[in-house]
C-alpha positions as CSV (number, residue, x, y, z in Angstrom):
1,M,55.4,11.1,-14.7
2,R,52.9,10.3,-17.4
3,T,49.8,8.2,-16.5
4,S,49.0,5.4,-18.8
5,F,45.9,5.4,-21.0
6,L,44.5,2.4,-19.0
7,S,44.9,4.1,-15.6
8,R,43.4,7.4,-16.9
9,F,40.4,5.9,-18.7
10,G,40.2,2.3,-17.7
11,L,38.9,2.5,-14.2
12,P,36.2,5.1,-15.0
13,A,35.2,3.1,-18.0
14,I,34.8,-0.1,-16.0
15,L,32.8,1.8,-13.3
16,A,30.6,3.3,-15.9
17,F,30.0,-0.1,-17.5
18,V,29.0,-1.6,-14.1
19,V,26.6,1.2,-13.3
20,A,25.1,0.9,-16.8
21,L,24.5,-2.8,-16.3
22,L,22.9,-2.2,-12.9
23,L,20.6,0.5,-14.2
24,S,19.6,-1.6,-17.2
25,A,18.5,-4.6,-15.1
26,T,14.7,-4.7,-15.1
27,P,12.7,-6.4,-12.4
28,A,10.6,-9.4,-13.3
29,H,7.4,-7.4,-13.2
30,A,8.5,-4.6,-15.4
31,G,5.8,-3.5,-17.8
32,T,3.1,-4.9,-15.6
33,P,1.0,-2.1,-14.2
34,V,0.7,-2.7,-10.4
35,L,-2.2,-0.3,-10.0
36,A,-4.7,1.0,-12.5
37,V,-6.7,3.9,-11.3
38,A,-9.8,5.5,-12.9
39,V,-12.8,7.7,-12.1
40,D,-16.2,7.4,-13.7
41,K,-16.4,11.0,-14.6
42,T,-14.0,13.9,-15.1
43,T,-16.5,16.6,-14.4
44,A,-19.2,16.6,-11.7
45,T,-21.7,19.0,-10.3
46,P,-22.4,19.7,-6.6
47,G,-24.7,17.0,-5.2
48,S,-23.4,14.3,-7.6
49,A,-21.4,11.1,-6.8
50,V,-18.0,10.1,-8.2
51,T,-16.7,6.5,-8.1
52,V,-12.9,5.8,-8.0
53,T,-11.9,2.4,-9.2
54,L,-8.6,0.9,-8.0
55,T,-7.4,-2.3,-9.8
56,L,-4.3,-4.0,-8.3
57,T,-2.4,-6.5,-10.5
58,N,-0.1,-8.9,-8.6
59,P,3.1,-8.9,-10.7
60,H,4.9,-11.4,-8.6
61,D,5.2,-15.2,-8.9
62,T,3.7,-15.7,-5.4
63,A,0.4,-14.6,-3.9
64,A,0.0,-11.3,-2.1
65,Q,-1.2,-12.0,1.5
66,F,-1.8,-8.5,2.7
67,V,-2.9,-5.4,0.7
68,Y,-3.5,-2.0,2.2
69,E,-4.5,1.1,0.3
70,S,-5.4,4.7,1.2
71,V,-6.9,7.4,-0.9
72,Q,-6.0,10.9,0.2
73,P,-6.7,14.4,-1.1
74,T,-3.9,16.3,-2.8
75,Y,-2.5,19.4,-1.1
76,A,-4.1,21.6,-3.7
77,T,-7.5,20.0,-2.9
78,T,-7.1,20.6,0.8
79,L,-6.2,24.3,0.2
80,N,-9.6,24.9,-1.5
81,T,-11.7,25.1,1.7
82,G,-14.8,25.7,-0.4
83,L,-14.7,22.2,-1.8
84,K,-17.1,20.0,0.1
85,Y,-17.2,16.3,-0.5
86,A,-17.2,13.1,1.6
87,F,-16.5,9.4,0.9
88,S,-19.7,7.5,1.3
89,A,-19.2,4.0,0.1
90,C,-16.8,1.3,-1.0
91,G,-17.1,-2.0,-2.6
92,G,-15.5,-4.7,-4.6
93,N,-12.9,-7.1,-3.3
94,V,-12.5,-5.7,0.2
95,T,-12.3,-7.2,3.7
96,S,-12.6,-3.9,5.4
97,C,-13.2,-0.3,4.4
98,D,-13.1,3.0,6.2
99,T,-14.6,5.9,4.5
100,G,-13.6,9.0,6.4
101,A,-14.8,12.4,5.5
102,T,-12.2,13.3,2.9
103,S,-10.2,10.0,2.6
104,G,-10.7,6.3,2.2
105,L,-8.8,3.3,3.6
106,V,-9.3,-0.2,2.2
107,H,-7.9,-3.7,2.8
108,H,-8.2,-5.7,-0.4
109,S,-9.4,-9.3,-0.1
110,V,-6.5,-11.7,0.0
111,P,-4.8,-13.8,-1.2
112,V,-4.3,-12.2,-4.6
113,A,-2.8,-15.0,-6.7
114,A,0.3,-14.4,-8.9
115,G,-0.8,-12.5,-12.0
116,A,-4.3,-12.0,-10.7
117,T,-6.2,-8.7,-10.2
118,T,-8.4,-7.4,-7.5
119,T,-10.6,-4.3,-7.8
120,V,-11.9,-1.9,-5.2
121,T,-14.3,1.0,-5.6
122,L,-14.6,4.1,-3.4
123,T,-17.5,6.6,-4.0
124,Y,-17.6,10.1,-2.8
125,T,-20.4,12.7,-3.0
126,I,-19.8,16.3,-3.7
127,G,-21.6,18.5,-1.3
128,A,-24.6,20.4,-2.6
129,D,-23.1,23.6,-1.2
130,S,-19.6,23.0,-2.6
131,V,-17.9,25.6,-4.6
132,C,-17.9,25.0,-8.3
133,G,-16.5,26.4,-11.5
134,N,-13.4,28.6,-11.9
135,G,-10.9,25.7,-11.4
136,A,-12.6,24.0,-8.5
137,R,-11.0,20.5,-8.6
138,I,-11.0,17.4,-6.4
139,D,-7.8,15.4,-6.9
140,F,-6.4,12.5,-4.9
141,Y,-3.4,10.3,-4.6
142,T,-3.3,6.7,-3.4
143,Y,-0.7,4.9,-1.2
144,L,-0.5,1.2,-1.9
145,Y,1.3,-1.3,0.3
146,Y,1.3,-5.1,-0.2
147,E,3.1,-8.1,1.1
148,Y,3.9,-11.3,-0.9
149,A,6.2,-14.3,-0.8
150,N,4.6,-15.5,2.5
151,G,5.1,-12.1,4.0
152,T,8.9,-12.0,3.5
153,A,8.7,-9.3,0.8
154,S,6.7,-6.2,0.3
155,D,6.2,-3.4,-2.2
156,S,4.6,0.0,-2.0
157,G,4.1,3.1,-4.1
158,I,2.2,6.4,-4.5
159,F,-0.1,6.7,-7.5
160,Q,-2.0,9.7,-8.8
161,V,-5.8,9.4,-9.0
162,P,-7.4,11.2,-11.9
163,G,-9.5,14.0,-10.4
164,N,-12.5,15.8,-11.5
165,E,-13.5,19.4,-12.2
166,V,-16.5,20.5,-10.1
167,V,-18.6,22.5,-12.5
168,C,-21.7,24.5,-11.8
169,S,-25.0,23.2,-13.2
């Protein structure tokens, strides 16, 4: 018994078309960067301070009511036990900030209006006795979580934080 052209190719073609439509649908905030991350220097020496700037843009059509963000060292940074640094300050639009030894936690000031931005800075100081040179790097990632639409919706993500090379003076 021969199968018809439609039964052999039709169903897979329809399924492929539906999947293509679903994958091509873009969210309303596509193209809007949710988080921009920067450091004030790409190289630093032992004893110097580095400031990380985290700028959140609310891409939704309602205000964000809760924004939590943590900055953590990457695995490679934690493996280099000779790197010595500590978060020492935070500022910007924050309601609370916890600068632990090697990480930082912030709650951005809310509400963040639709389309508006809020900026937080975290500063860490490289220990005067930290290793330097020969590939000594301090790199981080940040986890961002925020709620919007009167708390009925949320979004989160992990973003890389540009690091810096610890060079000898």
